[in-house]
N, C-alpha and C positions, 0 to 999 in steps of 0.2 A: 469308870465305871465302877473301879475299884473302891475309890471312895463315896460312892453312893450305896454301896454293898457292905462297906467297912463302919461307914460314919452316918449313923440313922440323925443324930442331932443336928450334923451338919447338912442334913437332906438340903434345904432352901440354897444353901449354897452351892453343894455340889452340882446340882441339878442347874443351877443358872452358869455354871463352868460346863458345864455340859453342852449347854446350848449354844456358849460361844465355839468350843470345840467343834462342834458339825460344823458352824458357819464358815472355821476355817478351812473345813476341806478342802477346797478348793484353791488352797494355795498352796498342799505339797503337790511337789514336784514327782511324778513318777516317770521312769523311763518312756513308758507304752503310756498313753491317756484313753487307751480305744473305750468309749462308752461312759467315761465320766461325767458326760452331760447331765445322765438322765439320774445317776448317784447324786451328783451336788444340787438339782432339783431337789430332791425326795428330803435329802438329809435337810435344806434349807424348811422345808415343811414340818419334817420332825424337829427342826429345833423350835418352832412355835409352840409345838404341841407342848414340849418340855417346860417352856416358860408357862403355862398354862396347868399344868401338872405341880408347878413347885411347891401351893400350898399345899398338897395332899400327900404327904410324903409319912408312910409307915414301916411299919415292919413286914421286910419286904426278904429276908434272909435267903430261906430255899428257894423259892422261885427266880429271885436275882441271880443266885449263885449259878443255877442250872440253864437259865436259858438267856444270859444277857455278858457273866461274865465267863463262863466256861468258852463259850465259841474264839471270843476275842483271844484269850490265852492261847487257846488250839493254835492258833493262826499266826502268833507271833513268837510261840513254845515248838512248833512243829512245822509250818509252812516256810517260815522265814528263815529257822533255822537250818533248814535242808536249804533252802538259797543260799544260805552264805556258805554252806557247806561246797554246795557243789562249787560254788566261784572260786571258793579257795582251792579247789582240785585242780579247777581248769587255770588257775593263775600257773599253779604248779607247773601243768602240761605246758602251757603255753608260752611264759615267761621265763622260763628257765631260773628262780627264785634261788630253785634247790641246787646247789652245789651237783648232787649227783643226777643232774637233769638226764634223763634217761635219751632222748630225741636228740641232744648235743653229743653225748657219750658217743651213741650208736652211726650219727654221724661223722665224727671226729673219726672213728674208725673206718666208716666207710671211707672218707677223704683220705686217708692214709694207704688205701689198698695201693700194690705198686701198680706203675703202667708195662710193666715186663710182664710175659708170661705166668699169672699167680695160680694159686692154688684156687680150682673152680669152687672145692666143698667150704673152704675157708668164703669165699667171695657171696656164695651162697648161704651162710650162716650170718655172714653182716649185713647181707640184702635184708633177710627175713628178719633179722633183729630190727632195723631202720624199718621195714614195713611196720611190726608189730610196736614200735613204739608211735609211727601214725597212726595207725590204728587205734592204740591206747589215748591218744591225745582227741583224735577225730571223735571219738565215744563220748571223752569227758566231756567236750564243747558240746555235743549234741545233746547229751543231757541237762547241761546247767541250761540252754538254749529251750531247751521243753519246760524244763522247770521256772524258767522265768515267765514263759507263754501261759503255763498253769498259772504262774502268780498274779496276772491281772486278772484273772475271773476270782481267782481266791480270794482278794483283797477286797474287792465289790461283795461278795457272798458276806466276807467277815464283818465286815463294816454295818450291811445291813441286818442280818440275824442279830445279833442283840440289841438291837434298837425295837425289832419284830418284838422280842422277847420284854422289854423291858415295859414297852406303850400297853403290850397284852397284859404284860403282870400290874401295871397300875390300873389298868379298867377292870378288869376282874376280881381284885383286890377292893379296890373302894366301892361302893353300890352308887356313891356320889358323882363318883368320876363316870363309871358308868352309864346314869343318867346322863353327863351332861355330853359326853362325847359318843355315845353309842352309833347314836343313828349316823353321825357323819364322819366317822373312821372307821367304820364296817368295809365301806367300799375301799375308803382307800389303802388300808392293810389287806384286801385282798389284792387288789391290784401290785401292790408291793411283792405280795406273795407269789403273783403269777411272775414277776419279773427276775423273783431271786430262781424261779423254778426255769426261766426260759435262759439268763446268766449260765447254771449248773449244766443245761442242755448242750450248749453251746461250747463249754467247757470239755462236757464229756465228746463231742464232734471232736474238738480239735486238738484233744489229747488221743482218739482214736486216730487220725488223719496223720499226727506226729510221730505215732509208734510206728505206722507203715510206712512212711518215708524212710523211719530211720533205720527199720529191716533191710528195706529196699537198698540205701546206702550202705549199709556194713554189707550187703551181700554182692558187692561190685567184687569184679574181678583185682587177682592181687597185684598186679601190673599197674592200676593204679596207685598206690601204694611203694611200687618198687621203685627206684632212680635206674633209668638208662636200661631199661627196659626192652628196647627196642636198638640196640645198637649196630646192627648190620645196616637197617634202613630205614633209620627217622625220617618223619613227614619233618620236614625242613622250610619254615618260610622268611627265603631272602630278600623281600620287601620291606620289610619293619622300616620303622622310621622314629620307632619309640620303643622301650623294651622294659621290664621292670622284674625283678626275683632276686633269690638270694644268693650270694655269691661268697666266695673264700679271700680275702684280703689278705696279700703277703706285708708283713711288715716288720723291719730290717729291726733288731735289737740290740744287736751289737756288731762288730766286727764281719763274725760270719755267724752269727746265732738269725735268725728267722723265728716268727710266729706266725699264725695264720688264724685270722678271725672272719668267722660269718657274720655277715650283714646283709642288710636288704636294700640293694641298688634300684635304681630306676633313673631315665633320659627326660627331662625335662627341656624341648626345643634342643638347642646344642650344648647343652652340660649335662654331665652324668653327676647324681646325686644319691647320695648316702645318707641312711635315718637308721641310726641305732635303737638296740632295743629301751624301750620307755621314752624315746623322745619322741616329741607332737608333732615336728618336721624335719626334712630331710635338709642337709649341709653342701654346698658344692666342693664335690670330689675333684673332677677334672671338666675344663675347657674343652668340648671335642674338633670344635670349627678347626680344619685342616690339621688335625691329627690322623697319626695311621695305627693302626693296632694290627699285630702279627701273635702268630700261634710260638711259643715259647718251651723249651724246656727245662723244666725249676722242679728242682730235689726232688726226682723221680715222681711227680704227682700229674695225673694226666688231666687232660680238658685244660692247660692254662693259657693265656694271652696275656698280653702285653700293651699299655697304650704308650706310644712314642708322641711327644710334642714335634709342633711346626718345625722348633728348632734342632730336632734329633736330640734331644734329651730323653734318657729313661723316664717313664712316669709308672703307672702303678701298673702291678702286676696282681691277675685275680683268676680263679679256680673255677671252673661250672660242675656242676654235678655231675652231667650227662654230656654226651655227643650233640644231640639236640639243642639243649640253652647253650653249649660252648659255640656253635656254628652261628646259632640267630644273634647272640650276644655278639661276635665278630661281624657277619650281616650287617647288624641297624645300626653300629658304630661306624662301619665305611662308608655306610647311608647315609650318617647324620654329617659327618667329620666332611663331605660334598655339599654341605647345606642345602640338602634337599629339602629340608622342613621350611625353609623359607619361600619356597615355590608357592605359589595360589594351589596346586594341589599334588602335593608332597607325592601321598598314595601311588596316582597315575607315572609320577617323573620317576619314584622308586622301582617300579614295575618295567617304566621304560628304560631304567637304563639296566637292567639286570636281563631284558630280554635283549636286548642289544648286544649283552655279551653271550648271552646262548645262542643267539642266530647268529652271531658271526661263526658258527662250526659250520654252517650251512654253506659249500664251495658255489661261489660265483664263479658261472660257466663263461662272462663276457664281463670283465671289469671296465672296459671301453662303453660298453653299452650303457653302465650304472652312470659313466661319468658323463658320458652324453646326456644323459635325461639332467643329472643335478647344472652342470655345468657345459650350455649348449658349444657348440665347435665355434672359435673368431679366428680371424686373423688379423693379422697385425703387419702392416705395411712398416717397410722401412724408410725411411728417408733420404737417407743416404744412397743407397742403389737401386731405388726404386723398385724394389723386388715384395711380392706378396709372399710372406713366410706364414704358412700353417702355424697355428698355435697346439700347444704342446697337448691338449685334450685328444688332437686327431689322432696322434699314434701311440695309442694307452694301449700297452702290451696287453694279453690274458695274464690274469694273475699264476698260471699255472708257467708262464714264460718268467715273469716276475721271483718265484719262489717255487722248489722245485715239490709234489705232491709227497707227505712224507716226511719233511726235515724235521727232524728234532731240533728241538726249544729247549737252550739251556737257562735256568732260572735262578744261578748262583754267578756270584759276578767273578769267583774264579775261573780263571782264562788257561787251561790246560797248555792249549794248541801255541798260545803267544810264548808263552813260559819254554817251550820246545822250542820255538823258533827263535828264541833269547839264547837259546843253551849251544844251539847248533851256529847261529851266524857269531858266538861272542861276542853279543852285544851287553852293556849293564843291566842289572837286575834289581828289584828294589831291596834294600838292605833289612832282613829279617827281624831286624834289631830298633828299626824305625829311627835310623841313626842315618838322614838325606847326607851325598856324598858334596863335598863343597862344590863342584862344578853345578850340581842342580842350582845350589844357592845363588850363586853367580847367575845362571841362565833366568833365574827369575829377577832377581835385581836389574839385569837388566833388560828385560820383555819390559816391550812399550805396551802393555794388557795385560792387567791382572786382574780377573773378573771368575768370584766365588759362587756356586750354585748349590743347595740340598736339593739333592736329589736320592730317589731310592730306585736299582737296580729291578725291573719287570722281566728281562727276558731277552734272549739274542738268538739269530738264526741263520745259517747261510741263507745267501741270493742269488741268484742269475743275473739280474740286471741291475745296475745303476743310473740309466741313465733318466731316469723321472723321480718324480719325490712318490710315486704308485707304490712303490716297493715299501716305502715306509708305511706307508697305510695298511696296507695289505700286511705286514708284517706283526703291526699293533692292535691287528684282528685277529690274527694268529695267535698271538701272546695272549690278549686278554681272552680269548675261548677257550685256549687251554687252561688257565689258571680258574676259568669258571667253571669250568667239567672237571678238574682234578681234583678242587678244591684248594689250592694253593695260595694262601693268604700272608707266606713268611715272603718279605722285601730285606734287600738287603739294604743298609742307606749311607751314601758315601758324598763325599763333595766335589761337584766338577769345577775344576780349575781351566778356566778358558783363557790364556795367554796369548801374545805373539806368534806363538812356535809350536803349541798342540795344546792338545785337550788330556786333562788326567785327572786319573779318578782316584783319591785318597783318601784313606781309611781316618773317620773322625775319630780315634779313640788313639788309636799308635801313629797318626801322621804317615804312614807307610802309604807311597805311589801302588796300588793295587793295578793300574793300567795306564798306559800311555799312548797318544794318538797323535801324529806328524799330520799337521793339516794338507800337508800333500798327499794323504790317505783318504781324507775326508773328503768322499766325490758328492755326496746328498747329504740334506739336514732340514728336517722341518716339524712342525710343532702340528698335532693334530686340529683338523676344522672343527670338530664342537667341544670336546674335552682338551681346553689350552694348558691344563696343567703335565700334558702328554708329551715326549720330547724324544724323535727317535733321529741318528743318523745311519750313513752306510760307511764300511772300512773297507777298501779298497787294497789288498795286499799283492807282492808278488813273491810268492815263496822261492821259486827257482824259475831260473830262466824257462820260457812257453807256460808257467804253469803261474794261475792266480788266484784268487779268493778273494770273495766278498761276504759281510755279515753285516745284518745290521743289526744295530744296537735300542732296545726300546726302554725310556726311565719315566717314574713320574717323578715332578719337582713339585715345593712346595710354591711359586710364583710363575708366573704366566712362562709357556714356552716362547713366545715369541721373544721374549728378551733373551733367551737362552740364545735363538737362534740369529740373532742381531748379534749378537758378543761373537759367535762362531764367524758370521758373515764378515765384521770388522776385522776377526784375527785372520781373515783370510785375505782384505784388502790391504793389510800391512805388508804381508809378505809379498804379494805383488806389488806394493807402493815399494819395500827397500831394497826393488833391484831399480827403480828410480831416482836418484833423491830430489829432483822435481816433484814427481808426483806425490812421493812423501810429504815433503814439504805442504802440500796443497792438502792432505787428507789431514796434518797437523791443524792447517789452520782451519777445517770446514767440523772438525769434534773436538769440544772440549777437553784440557787436560788437567789433570791434578797437580799438586803444587809442586811434587818431585816428577813432572812430566810424562807422564802415562797417560794414556785415553781414559775419560772417565763416562761410563754409561748412563745415560740419562733413564729413570725412574720410567718417564712414558716416552716413548721413542718417538711416533708416530702423531700424539693428541693435537698438539701445536701447527705444526707446519707440512702435515700431512703424508710426510716422505720420510723412509728411515735413511737412506743414502742413497749416494747416486750408484750406478752401473748395476748389471744383472744382476746381483746380487738379491735385490730387493724381491723380485719375483719368487725367486727359490728359498729366502727366508718366508 
């Protein structure tokens, strides 16, 4: 258009080029193309008019300057420049291109607030600074979006107003042109004017609507922008199977130095993904299948948790910005690690899993009634004595007879009672420096069975009976219920060593024996009927003459609990068989041995032959 205005001698060439540019408008790619169909068809018709007016070129400087060049220059210099400026401001507020990015600086101050009782005035000032930075970022984004929406209307008007001025100027200036085009062009120009006015009306309505929406959004409560606004009772969704949001990632930069980086994390199936700023897609950070997550104390920061791999290796450490996000991330990772997302209805499975833990709080008045419904009583005939022996379910005790109401639950692996007994008995205790004694090494070498399992301690409690496996199931129910009620996610990981003489819990880091249980004291052991990763056993100790104590220990394992039960059963069989050389020889023939003469456990004990081993230990496992 500037060529038409400035080069009269090249008017013909300029109008031809203008006609081509009008046809090429449909090839331009705008972010939003609302209403462009009408504009394109109108510009096609204008292109034909320009070709016909190509032969009529004369001096149109003043009129062209006022009606054609000025509107398009205003659109370019005013509207496009405004959008570009708002885009730069939005980029500075959102992408952190400036080193002094206000939101990152304020979030860094907020994240460094100590976990202990801090200065409330300082906390309020930092929280207000974060809220102001977020409000500023929100305002800049709203202004940029409003300008983008308005631009879609202004660019349509800016394209058609110059053409109206140009066409009318040509018709009014040249009499011959007026005689040639006046009749057929009046109606077309009138319709184009009406269309421009309609677009301008839509722009005004959209601008007013966006202005009202912007006022409503900015007038919201301050708690919307303040992190961790509801610390006392946040609304937590424990049934999540996917989660996304910003977390602080702990990176180790030296032997003792670390840095924290705020990144965007999201779950995808069984994977934890991370998307850095500026990246078009996320990358894999951690495989969550069979992983465990626990709360940790890290550098005096709040809301930190750690993901541990199935092998027991410590994974990544993350920090959430609020208690709600902290607990929802832990619950989501716990749900994903159990591979709930692979079921047909993951949401229902997650709700059922959490409801099971919460419903476990409801006392069961008659555990025998519940068991009779699930497992009808059966009778077993003894073929040797021809006696009818009632099944175990017929004599199931009440839950209060199994575990006394109000029995405290211990969630830590530290066993002060056992250490006290060891001190009074004068027995051996684990070396605190992690050095095992020679006798223990000899016992391991002489042991016919050595099998290690990775387990996580869930809890232990005193019980009143060890006659049936129901006491283990009741202990599992109460331990899981207590963890769900009190939001206890921390679990102590250990290595459970099953030998032909005892059970030992070994610290995976220091190899120190945390606890040891002789097989003679293990009276019951069982795996959970639904969650096969849960395993428990009952220890029966005679503390003093006439005084006995029974305790149930509950663990979560990386392998199926039935395999651990089979190993324990095999260890007890070995102890019984060692009393009779012939029985031991028969047992060694029935179970495969390793190269060094020790019993070897099969991966799938009962898949091929359908039986684990002979004897009464089968039903117990």
